[in-house]
DRENPA-644441 format. One record per residue: x, y, z of N, C-alpha, C, O in turn; residue in one letter; residue number from 1. Coordinates in Angstrom, 2 decimals. Example, Ala and Ser with C-alpha at 12.3 -4.5 7.8 and 13.67 -1.06 7.14 Angstrom:
<rs>
n.east  n.north  n.up  ca.east  ca.north  ca.up  c.east  c.north  c.up  o.east  o.north  o.up  type  seq
13.19  -5.69  7.80  12.30  -4.50  7.80  13.20  -3.30  7.80  14.24  -3.32  8.46  A  1
12.85  -2.25  7.08  13.67  -1.06  7.14  12.90  0.03  7.87  13.41  1.14  8.04  S  2
</rs>
This chain:
<rs>
n.east  n.north  n.up  ca.east  ca.north  ca.up  c.east  c.north  c.up  o.east  o.north  o.up  type  seq
101.59  -15.17  113.70  100.55  -14.84  114.41  99.53  -14.83  115.33  99.30  -14.32  116.42  M  1
98.89  -15.70  114.39  97.59  -15.84  113.70  97.66  -17.45  114.46  96.92  -17.79  115.38  K  2
98.56  -18.18  113.92  98.91  -19.40  114.92  98.79  -19.52  116.21  97.93  -20.12  116.85  E  3
99.80  -18.85  116.60  99.86  -18.25  118.48  97.77  -17.91  118.42  96.79  -18.65  118.29  R  4
97.91  -16.92  118.55  96.34  -16.72  118.77  95.64  -17.94  118.74  95.04  -18.46  119.68  T  5
95.80  -18.46  117.36  94.33  -19.59  117.76  95.19  -20.99  118.40  94.51  -22.02  118.50  S  6
96.47  -21.03  118.78  96.51  -22.01  119.78  95.63  -21.71  121.32  94.69  -22.15  121.99  G  7
96.62  -20.69  121.30  95.82  -20.19  122.88  94.64  -20.12  122.95  94.28  -20.56  124.04  V  8
93.72  -19.74  122.27  92.16  -20.09  122.27  91.54  -21.09  122.87  90.66  -21.22  123.72  T  9
92.52  -22.07  121.91  92.04  -23.72  121.78  92.32  -24.01  123.01  91.49  -24.60  123.70  A  10
93.56  -23.64  123.50  93.87  -24.06  124.86  92.97  -23.56  126.04  92.70  -24.36  126.94  R  11
92.48  -22.25  126.05  91.70  -21.65  126.41  90.61  -22.60  126.74  90.50  -23.15  127.83  V  12
89.75  -22.77  125.68  88.70  -22.88  125.25  88.65  -25.23  125.73  87.64  -25.85  126.06  A  13
89.33  -25.51  125.64  89.94  -27.13  125.93  89.46  -26.90  127.72  88.66  -27.50  128.45  A  14
90.44  -25.67  127.94  90.57  -25.70  129.43  89.21  -25.66  130.67  89.18  -26.26  131.74  S  15
87.95  -24.54  129.97  86.45  -24.54  129.93  86.04  -25.99  129.83  85.97  -26.56  130.92  R  16
85.82  -26.55  129.01  85.02  -27.68  128.95  86.12  -29.00  129.57  85.57  -30.03  129.17  T  17
87.19  -29.35  130.22  87.51  -30.06  131.27  86.66  -29.64  132.27  86.21  -28.49  132.34  T  18
86.42  -30.46  132.99  85.64  -30.51  134.31  86.06  -30.51  135.53  85.58  -30.22  136.62  P  19
87.31  -30.99  135.03  88.37  -32.12  136.50  89.78  -31.59  136.17  90.50  -31.99  135.25  A  20
90.03  -30.76  136.96  91.83  -30.87  137.27  92.93  -31.31  138.08  92.16  -31.72  138.95  F  21
93.98  -31.56  138.52  94.55  -32.39  139.22  94.96  -32.18  140.24  94.91  -33.17  140.97  R  22
95.57  -30.94  140.88  95.48  -30.29  142.07  94.82  -29.19  141.83  94.50  -28.71  140.74  R  23
94.49  -28.57  143.56  93.79  -27.94  143.62  93.81  -26.61  143.73  92.71  -26.07  143.89  L  24
95.29  -25.56  143.65  95.55  -24.21  143.35  96.17  -23.75  141.98  96.56  -22.72  141.44  L  25
96.03  -25.12  141.72  96.97  -24.34  139.88  95.65  -24.57  139.42  95.33  -23.63  138.69  P  26
94.73  -25.44  139.53  93.31  -25.48  138.86  92.70  -24.37  139.31  91.84  -24.32  138.42  G  27
92.49  -23.57  139.88  91.69  -22.92  140.34  92.19  -21.40  140.27  91.59  -20.35  140.50  V  28
93.86  -21.73  139.75  94.05  -20.36  139.34  94.33  -20.33  137.52  93.91  -19.38  136.86  L  29
94.69  -20.87  137.22  94.00  -21.38  136.06  92.87  -21.04  135.39  92.85  -20.22  134.46  W  30
91.65  -21.77  135.93  90.23  -21.27  135.66  90.09  -19.65  135.89  89.68  -18.83  135.07  R  31
90.56  -19.38  137.30  90.41  -17.98  137.56  91.14  -17.13  136.45  90.51  -16.12  136.16  S  32
92.23  -17.29  135.82  92.84  -16.95  134.64  92.07  -16.85  133.20  91.52  -15.99  132.51  I  33
92.24  -17.63  133.19  91.18  -18.03  131.72  89.81  -17.20  131.59  89.50  -16.74  130.49  T  34
88.88  -17.00  132.86  88.08  -16.50  132.77  87.84  -15.16  132.66  86.84  -14.65  132.15  R  35
88.79  -14.60  133.16  89.16  -13.03  133.15  90.78  -12.95  132.32  91.87  -12.52  132.70  R  36
90.39  -13.49  131.24  91.42  -13.50  130.27  91.77  -12.05  129.50  92.88  -11.57  129.28  L  37
90.36  -11.47  129.16  90.19  -10.37  128.47  90.59  -9.07  129.35  91.15  -8.09  128.85  A  38
90.20  -9.18  130.81  90.40  -8.54  132.15  92.03  -8.02  132.23  92.58  -6.92  132.31  A  39
92.49  -9.46  132.16  94.02  -9.55  132.20  94.80  -8.33  131.22  95.37  -7.26  131.40  L  40
94.40  -9.33  129.97  95.39  -8.33  129.03  95.08  -7.04  128.84  96.00  -6.35  128.41  T  41
93.60  -6.27  129.12  93.41  -5.32  128.90  94.76  -4.52  130.17  95.61  -3.67  129.89  G  42
94.58  -5.01  131.17  95.36  -4.52  132.44  96.78  -4.36  132.08  97.47  -3.36  132.26  G  43
97.27  -6.03  131.27  98.46  -5.58  131.18  99.26  -4.40  130.08  100.37  -3.90  130.20  V  44
98.33  -4.21  129.09  98.15  -3.12  128.05  97.79  -1.99  128.63  98.63  -1.11  128.46  V  45
97.22  -1.78  129.01  97.30  -0.67  129.71  98.78  0.30  130.74  99.38  1.37  130.64  T  46
98.79  -1.06  131.77  100.36  -0.77  132.54  101.48  -0.43  131.76  102.14  0.56  132.05  V  47
101.90  -1.49  130.32  102.72  -0.85  129.32  102.94  -0.14  128.69  104.13  0.10  128.48  A  48
101.51  0.89  127.77  101.53  1.70  127.58  101.65  2.86  128.57  101.73  3.89  127.91  L  49
101.68  3.10  129.75  101.74  4.00  131.19  102.95  3.87  131.08  103.60  4.79  130.58  V  50
103.55  2.72  131.51  105.07  2.60  131.30  106.33  3.55  130.12  107.40  4.15  130.24  V  51
105.13  3.11  128.78  105.93  3.21  127.84  105.61  5.25  127.77  106.51  5.92  127.28  G  52
104.57  5.84  128.18  104.70  6.63  127.95  105.39  7.63  129.29  105.86  8.75  129.08  L  53
105.34  7.09  130.41  106.47  7.64  131.77  108.01  7.99  131.04  108.85  8.89  131.03  G  54
107.80  6.86  130.55  109.92  6.69  129.69  110.20  7.72  129.15  111.19  8.44  129.23  T  55
108.65  7.82  128.18  109.39  8.98  126.65  109.11  10.40  127.40  109.81  11.37  127.11  T  56
108.10  10.50  128.36  108.39  11.87  128.93  109.53  12.35  130.28  109.80  13.48  130.70  L  57
109.96  11.19  130.66  111.07  11.16  131.46  112.45  11.87  130.00  113.02  12.96  130.08  A  58
112.58  11.13  129.17  113.58  11.44  127.69  113.54  12.78  127.48  114.46  13.60  127.56  C  59
111.92  13.02  127.10  111.94  14.51  126.25  112.19  15.52  127.37  112.99  16.46  127.31  F  60
111.18  15.14  128.64  112.07  16.43  129.43  113.86  16.73  129.85  114.49  17.79  129.88  A  61
114.28  15.24  130.14  115.79  15.46  129.83  116.76  15.66  128.63  117.93  15.29  128.57  T  62
116.28  16.09  128.01  117.17  16.61  126.36  116.35  18.05  126.13  116.86  18.89  125.38  V  63
115.34  18.26  126.66  114.61  19.53  126.29  115.67  20.27  127.71  116.08  21.41  127.49  Y  64
116.01  19.72  128.87  116.54  20.66  129.79  118.18  21.06  129.53  118.84  22.05  129.84  D  65
118.62  19.39  128.60  120.23  20.05  128.15  119.79  21.02  127.08  120.17  22.18  127.20  R  66
119.07  20.71  126.07  118.35  21.93  125.06  118.83  23.21  125.54  119.75  23.85  125.04  A  67
117.90  23.64  126.93  117.41  24.77  126.74  118.89  25.24  127.57  118.97  26.45  127.39  K  68
119.54  24.99  128.03  120.70  25.09  128.76  121.96  25.81  128.07  122.74  26.73  128.34  L  69
121.70  24.76  126.92  123.19  25.02  125.70  122.46  26.07  124.96  123.12  27.04  124.57  A  70
121.32  26.02  124.73  120.84  27.22  124.28  121.14  28.35  124.71  121.89  28.95  123.94  D  71
120.78  29.09  125.95  121.34  29.72  127.12  123.09  30.28  126.83  123.62  31.38  126.70  A  72
123.41  29.35  126.83  125.12  29.44  127.00  125.17  30.28  125.70  125.29  31.50  125.76  R  73
125.10  29.65  124.59  125.91  30.13  123.25  124.49  31.27  123.35  124.77  31.69  124.47  F  74
123.94  31.60  123.18  122.80  33.00  123.01  123.65  34.02  123.80  124.32  34.86  123.19  L  75
123.61  33.95  125.15  124.43  35.09  126.11  126.12  34.96  125.76  126.97  35.79  126.06  V  76
126.28  34.06  125.27  127.71  34.43  124.90  128.62  33.60  126.19  129.70  34.15  126.42  G  77
128.36  32.46  126.96  129.40  32.65  128.33  130.17  31.52  128.02  130.99  31.09  128.83  S  78
129.94  30.94  126.79  131.03  29.79  125.80  132.43  30.38  125.72  133.48  29.80  125.97  D  79
132.23  31.99  125.23  133.65  32.71  125.02  133.99  33.38  126.32  133.33  33.82  127.26  M  80
135.56  33.26  125.98  136.47  33.45  126.67  137.11  34.99  126.24  137.52  35.30  125.12  E  81
137.09  35.87  127.49  138.08  36.95  126.91  139.40  37.50  127.39  139.13  38.28  128.30  A  82
140.71  37.46  127.20  142.04  37.47  127.89  142.18  38.98  127.77  141.36  39.67  127.16  A  83
142.96  39.34  128.22  143.17  40.83  128.88  144.78  40.78  128.74  145.43  40.40  129.71  V  84
145.36  41.10  127.72  146.95  41.38  127.38  148.17  42.95  128.25  147.84  43.98  128.84  T  85
148.84  42.66  128.09  149.19  44.12  128.68  149.35  45.04  127.95  149.79  46.05  128.51  G  86
149.07  45.14  126.36  149.36  46.21  125.98  147.20  46.52  125.45  146.72  47.54  124.97  A  87
146.68  45.60  125.70  145.28  46.30  125.80  145.35  46.90  127.34  145.49  48.08  127.04  L  88
145.34  46.88  128.69  145.64  47.46  129.67  146.32  48.67  129.46  145.77  49.73  129.77  T  89
147.66  48.67  128.89  148.45  49.91  128.52  147.81  51.20  128.10  148.02  52.31  128.58  N  90
146.64  50.72  126.69  145.93  51.22  125.60  145.12  52.21  126.69  145.23  53.29  127.27  S  91
144.07  50.86  126.54  142.94  51.84  128.11  143.53  53.17  129.04  143.38  54.38  128.83  V  92
144.37  52.35  130.31  144.76  53.61  130.72  145.79  54.83  130.21  146.36  55.64  130.94  A  93
145.86  54.76  128.99  146.59  56.56  128.12  145.26  56.49  127.87  144.84  57.05  128.89  R  94
144.14  56.15  127.13  142.10  56.27  127.49  142.60  57.17  127.97  143.30  58.12  127.61  H  95
141.80  56.44  129.59  141.41  57.68  130.54  142.15  58.55  131.18  141.54  59.23  132.00  A  96
143.72  58.81  131.02  144.56  59.95  131.29  144.28  61.13  130.56  144.37  62.23  131.11  A  97
143.79  60.92  128.79  144.08  62.15  127.96  142.54  62.33  127.93  142.07  63.02  127.02  S  98
141.33  61.52  129.26  140.19  61.78  128.88  139.69  62.36  130.46  138.66  62.75  131.01  A  99
140.32  62.26  130.61  139.81  62.99  132.35  141.13  63.56  132.64  141.32  64.16  133.69  G  100
</rs>
């Protein structure tokens, strides 16, 4: 990493000392970027952090909503089913007839 940083720094320093450039538009763009390298780097890092934060929040919200739905389903018991059989309805009918 240190070698890469020193290479970029050397190229930037060399580009600032060279007074002439061959073509107009690439030369102007290169000088503009090298003069504002710190601001450009800060902007790129800021955008990357914002995108990372947004992605993390979106993932968290999705996982949280799914977990909340699963907890509610298990807490209420809506994941269980009750089946009514013929024997059960006969005993309920006998109980209702004797009580009423």
